[in-house]
N, C-alpha and C positions, 0 to 999 in steps of 0.2 A: 716770949717777950716780957720784959719787966719795965719798971719805971724809967730806967736808964734809956732804953730804946725809945720810949714815948717822949722823953725829954728831947732826945736828939731830933726826932721827927718834928716836934713842935718848934724847936729853935730853927730848924731848916726852913719850915714854912714861914715863920715870922721874918726870917732873913730875906726871903724872896719878896715879901711885901715891902721890905726896906729898899730893895733894888728898884722897884717901880717908883717909889717916892724919890729916890736919889736922881733918877733920870726923868723927872716929871716935866722939866722945862722943854717944851716942844712948841715952836713958833709957826711952823709951816709944814707943807707936805714933805719936803726934803728932810726935815727933822724927824717927823713922826714915822715915816715909812722907810726912809733911807739913811737914818742916823746922821743927817746933815752931810752925807757922802764924805765922812771924815774917818771912816773905820779903816784900820790897817789890816794887813793880810793875816796876821796870826789869830786875832779874835774871830775874824770872819771864817778862817779855816776851821777852828774848833767849833764854831757855831754850825757851820755846814755839816761837819761830821757828827755833831751831837744830834742834829735833826735826822740824819740818816741812821746813826747808831742809836736807834730808839729803844723803847722798852721791848719792842718786837725782837730786835737783835740780841738784847741781853737775855731774854727769856726763851724765845722761840727758836732762834738759830742754833744755840747749843743743844736744845731738845731734838732738833732735826739731826744734828751731827751725832749725838750720843745715844739716842733712844729710838727715833722713828724708824719703822721698817723702810729699807731702801735708802736710808740716810748715810751719813758719813762725811768724809772730807771732800766729797764732790761739791760741798757747799762753797769751797774755795773758788770754784769756777765762776761764781757770781762776780768775782772781782776782775776777771780777765778783760772785760770790756771797758773798765774804768779809765785806765791810762789812754786807750785809743780814743775814747769819747772826749777826754780832757784836751787832747791834742787837736782834735777836730774843732771843738768849741773855741779854743784859744785863737786859732787861725781864721776860721770862717764865719762864725756866728756871733760870738760875744762882742767883738769890736763894733759891729754895726749897731747892735742893740744899745751898748753903753753910750756911744757917741750921739745917739738920737735924743738923749735927754729925757727919757720916759721914766715913769714911776711904776705903772703896770706894764709888764712885758708885752701884754696883748695889745697895747696901744700901737705898737709897731705895725701890727696887721692892718689897722685902720689907715695909718699913714701910707702903707703900700697898696692895700686893696680898698676896702671901705669899712664902714661901721659894722655891717652885718658880719663880716669875718671876725672882727674883734669881739663882738658880743657873743657870737656862737662859741668861740673857743673859751672865752671868759666864763660863760654859763656852764660849759662842760667841766672846766676846772673847778668851779665852785661846788657843783654837785658831787663830782667824783672825790675831791679832796675832803669835803666835810663828811661824806659817808665813810671813807676809809679811816679818817681820824676818829670818828665815832666808834667804829669797830675796834680800833686799837684801845681806846679808853675803856670800852665795854669789857674787853678781854682782860686787861690789866686789873680792873676793879673786881672781876670775878676771881682772879687768882689771889688778890689780896684778901678777899673774903674767905676763900677756901683755906688759906694758909695761916693767916694771923687773926682771923675772926672779925675783921672790920666789915660791917654790913655793906653790901654792894652799893646801895644808894649813897652811903656816907663816903665811900671811896671815890665815887664819881664826883660828888660835890666838893670834896677836899681838893682833888686834882683840878677840877674845873674852875672853882671859885678863886682859888689862889692864883691860878694862871691868868684868869680874866682880870683880876685886880692889878697885877703888876704889868700886864700887857696894856691895860687901859691907861695906866698912869705913864709908863715910860716909853711906850712905842718900841721902835726897832732897836734902839740902844739897850733898853732893858731886856729885850728878847735875846740879843746877841750876847751880852755879858752874862745873862742868866744861863744861856746855853754853854758858855765857857765853863762856868762853875759846874753845871750838870754833867758836862763831858768829863771833867776831872773826877767827879764822884763816881760816874758810871765806869770809867776805866779802872779806878781803884777797886770797885766792886768785882770786876772781872778778874783782876789779879788776886784778890783775896780768895775768891772761890777756887781759882786754879791752885793756889798754894795750899789751902786747907784740904782740897780734894786729893792732891798728891800725898799730903801728910797722912790722911785717913787710909790711903791705899798702901802705906808703908814705904813710900819713896818712889822716885821716878823709875827705878829699875823694875819694881813690882808692877807699876803701871804698864811699862813696855811689855812685860811678860804676859799680862792678863788682858790687854786691850784686844778688842775684836778686830782681827786682821782684815776682815771684809770691809771695815769702815775706813781703812787707810788709803784706799784707792781714790785719788782726787781727779785724775784726768782720764777720760775714756774717749778715744777717737772713733770708736765703732758706733757710738750712739748718735743718731742724727735727729731724734725727736719727732720723727714722722710716723712712728709706730708705737704710740704712747698709751694705747688703750689699757694695757695691763700695768702701767706705771714703771715698766722696766727699761724704758728708752729715754728717760729724762736725764738732764744734766750732762749731756755729751759736750765735747769740746766745741764743736761747730755751732750748735744752737746757743751756747752760753757766750761765745765770743761775738757772733754776729748779732744775735738778739740782744745781748748785753750792750753792745755798742749803741744800738738804736735806743734802748731803754735809758742808758745813762746820759747820752747826748740830749735826750728829751728832758730827763729829770733835772739835770744840772743847768741846762741852757734855756728851757722854755717853761718849766714849772715855776710858778711865781714864788713858791716857798723857798726855792733855791736861787733862782735868778735875781730875786730881790736883794740877796746878799751880794751878788756880783755888782748890781747897780748901786749898792751902798759903798763901794770901794772908792778910795781917793782918786784912782786913775788906772789906766791900763797896766802900768808896772805892778800895781797892787793886785790886780786881777790875774796877771801872769803868775805871781807867787802863790796866789790862792788856788788856782787851778792845778799848778804843779804840786802843791802840798796835798791836795785832795787825791791827785793821781798816785802819789808816792806813799802816803800814810795809811790809806784805807786797808791795803792788803795786810800789813803787819797787825793792825787792830783786829781784822777779821780772823787772821790766823790764830791770834791769841784766844779769842772766844770760841773758836772751833776746837782748839786743844782743850780748853776748859770743858766743852761739851763731851769730848772723848773721855776725859778724866772722870767726870760725873757719871757718864753712862757706864763706864767700867766699874766704878764704885757701886752703882746700883745693882749690877750683876753679882758683885762679890759680897755685898752686905745685905743679908736677908731683912734686917731691921729697916733699912732704907726702902727696900721694896715694899715691905708691909705698910710703912707709913704712907708712901705714895699711893698704894692701893686703897688704903683707908680714906685718905683725903679725897681721892677720886670718887670712890663709891658713895661717900657722904654727900658729894656735890655733883653727882653724875647728871642730875636733871638740868643743870646749867652749864656743865663743862663736858658734856658728851662729845667724844671725838677729839678732846684736847688734853688727854692724859699726859702726853709728852711735855706739854707746856708747863706742867706742874713740877718738873724735875728740879729746876734751879731754885724756885722759892721753897720747896720742901727741903732741899739740901741746906738752904740758909737757916731754916728753923731748927733742923735736927742737929747740925754739926757745929754751927758757929756760936761763939760766946755772946752774951748780952753786951750791948754797946756796938759790936760789929754787926749784929742783927739789925739794929736800928739804922746804922749807916747804909746797909744794903737794901733795906726796905725803902730808905730815902733814895737809893740809886734807882729802884724800880719806879718810884714816883717821879724822880728827876727825868727819866727817859720819857715817861708819858707826858709830863709837863712841857718838856722841850719840844716834842712833836706838836702838842696842842698849841703852844704859844706861837710857834712858827706859822701854823695853819691859820690861827685867828688873825694874826697881823697881816698875812698875805691875802686872805679872803677879804679883809676890810679894805685893803689897798685896791684890789681889783673892783670891788663893788663901788667904792667911791669914785675911782678914776674912770671906770668903764661905763658906769650907769648913772650915778647921781650927778656927777659934774656935767653930764649931757643935758640935764634939765635945770641945773643950777650952776652955770658956768662962772658966775661973778661972786662966788663966795669969798668972804674975807679970810685971811689966814686963821683968825680966831675961830670962825665958823667951821673952817676946814678941819682944824685939829679936834674940835668938839665932835663933829660928825664922825671923824675917824675913830675917836674913842667909843662913841655910842655903837658904831658898827662892830668894833672889836667885841663888845658885850653881846651884841646880837648873834654874831657868828659863834662865839663861845657857847651860847645857849643852844644854837642849832646843832653843834657837834655833840653837846651833852644829850640833846634829844635823841640823836641817832645812837648814842651810847646806851641810853635806857631802853631803846627799842631795836637793838641790833639783831636780836633773835639768835637762833642756833647757827653755828658755823661748822662746816666740816673741815677736818684737817687742822694742821697748825695754823695759827692766825697769820703768820708771816707769808705763807703761801697764798692765803685768801686775798690779803691786801695787795700783794704783788700781781695777782690775777686781775683784780679790779683796775689797777693802774695800767696794766699792759694792754687793756682794751683801748685806752685813749692815748698812751704815750706816742706810739708810732704816727698816728694821724696828726697830732699836734706838732710833732717835730717836722713832719712833711710840710705843714703850713708855713713854718718859718723858713725852711729851706727854699720853698717856692718863692716866698716873699723876698728873701735876701739874694738868692743865687740865680733866679730866673727873671727874665724881662717880659716874657710873653704871657705869663699866667695872670688872669684877671680874677676879680672877686667872685663872680658866679662859678667859674671853674674851681676855684679854691674851696668854696663852700660845699659844692657837690662832692668834691673829692674827699673832704673831711668827713662828711656824713657817710659816704660810701666806705671809707676806711674803717670807721667805727662799727657800722652795721656788719661789715664783713668779719671783723674780729668777734663780734657777738655771735655771729653765725658759727664761727669756728668753735667757740666755747660751748654752744648749745648742741651742735650737731656733728662736730668733727673732733671728738675727744682724742683721736689718735695723734693729733698735732700738739706737741708740747707747747704750753702757753708762752714760753719765752720767745718763741718764733713770732707771736702776735705783734711784738714791737716792730720787727722788721717787715712783716707782711703788711701790717696796717699802714706803715710809712710808704711802702712801695705802691700799694693799691691807691692810696690817696694821691701820691704824686702822678701816677699814670693816668688816673681818671681826671684829675684837675688839669693837667697839661693837655690832655686830649680834648676835653671840653673847651678849653681856652683856644685851641687851634680850630675846632669845628665851629663854635659859636663866636662870632667876632663881637667884641665889646671894646669900648674906648678904654684905654689903659691909663692909669694915673702916671704922672711923670715919675720915673723911677727914683728911689732914694739913693743917695750915695752909699756905695758898698765899701766897707773898710776891711782890709786884711792886715793882721798884726804881724808884720814882717820881723819885728824885733823878737818874736817868740820862737824863732827857728831852733835855738839851742834847747829850749824847753821841750819842743816837740821831739827832738832827737832823744833827749833824756827819757821822755815818756814812752816812746816806741821801744827803746832799749829795755826799759823797765818791764814792759809787757813781756818781752822774751824771758827776762829773768824770773818773773813770778810764775810763768808757765813751767819753766824748767824746775823751779823750786817745788811747785805743786806736784809735778810728775815724780819728784824724788822723795816725797813725803813718806811713802810706804817703806822705802829702803831706809830712810832716816829713823823711822819709828819702829822698825822691825828688830 
């Protein structure tokens, strides 16, 4: 890196401070946490994808595809459940949540069950999301330290402080429009790495000649994920489709970081376009960075200098990066092969991805803390007090995430797998709580709470004592266990039921559902054809 790269980084960071100042006018909860419910589908779609396409996807997913043992294009199976989940949410879940007029998605559980259900899920969300975000920032800071020499603590503070400032000032509008910019930078970074990688290999034909054929198999119908002790039964078609459906339905529909964007929409027509866009555009983006991973992995095998630099960086930083050698592939490639100026832009891309995830988490954690906890004790806050408390909470949660970043400790495997494991413990049970709340009439609060705890504990048991079951299944298993326990308890132990909320089904979304289901078939066929296309 030289002065050009550092100028680019400084200008980028100052620009984000300006975004926060530009959107500083926030008068009430709808403004600060929902952007005044004035956001269109396009910025919301890019913001949603930017949060999902985080630093983890830019760094760790290509590492899995191109370098990790047992990796390859089977990563594409991550996307199979997305269009199915979008169709389900559009019809069955999101209409009822949106029309209920909530800010924290967990407020719906109190309206349907009672305060204990709301507070339980809200607490689980706050702990799991802040820890996972801290792990992400921790890993990105270590990688920046290892590759460009910025001290770990400085990297954490730069990412954290800038994010907290523009989130503090601008609220949801600043987060969303910041995400839009970060998404554009990140996708530009993926394309640049892909183009330069192919150029260094001597062209696309040479890439096809030298690529590891074992990494081109994307779909395997023989792997069920129930004999995973030796890591050879992962990423089969069925666990990725079934488990992925539950994971993405929960993530996009009931995780505050994503559902808050849906609640920020102008109306159901905007939500319809937003969910359709997420269902359609995620796969091409994922395919692009998977091909990038194959290209860089092939270059690593062909270029001894690339291997030596990667080994040197890893050995120099092995005390902090043990087990994450693959995660260094993309940043080391950036430093070795790209010209100054482009290096600065791609370092900005890494920071962008980390900041996008952190800003979304901070804003969402602030929303649920204020709505689910503080307003319970201070229900008569003025709008001015509300906005000030929101801003102070955004700082508080930013500091909590940075605390976890500083003390995340050693992590085994690529970071993307670890964070997905943490999330998969909780996603299924949380989704089950909303399905029970919206689609059943006989489930009461006690049954729901016992079911949620049972689902989470059962998933933790699977993680600790049943390694043979692939963790993607936890999303489905946790949901089913929660629903079965909750409904059974509700039938056995009679409790007075709250008057049921009106349930809304979005009938106008039938065309979009057909498109999404058809698209599911298309991407499966395309993934199955990748080996033939690239051979």
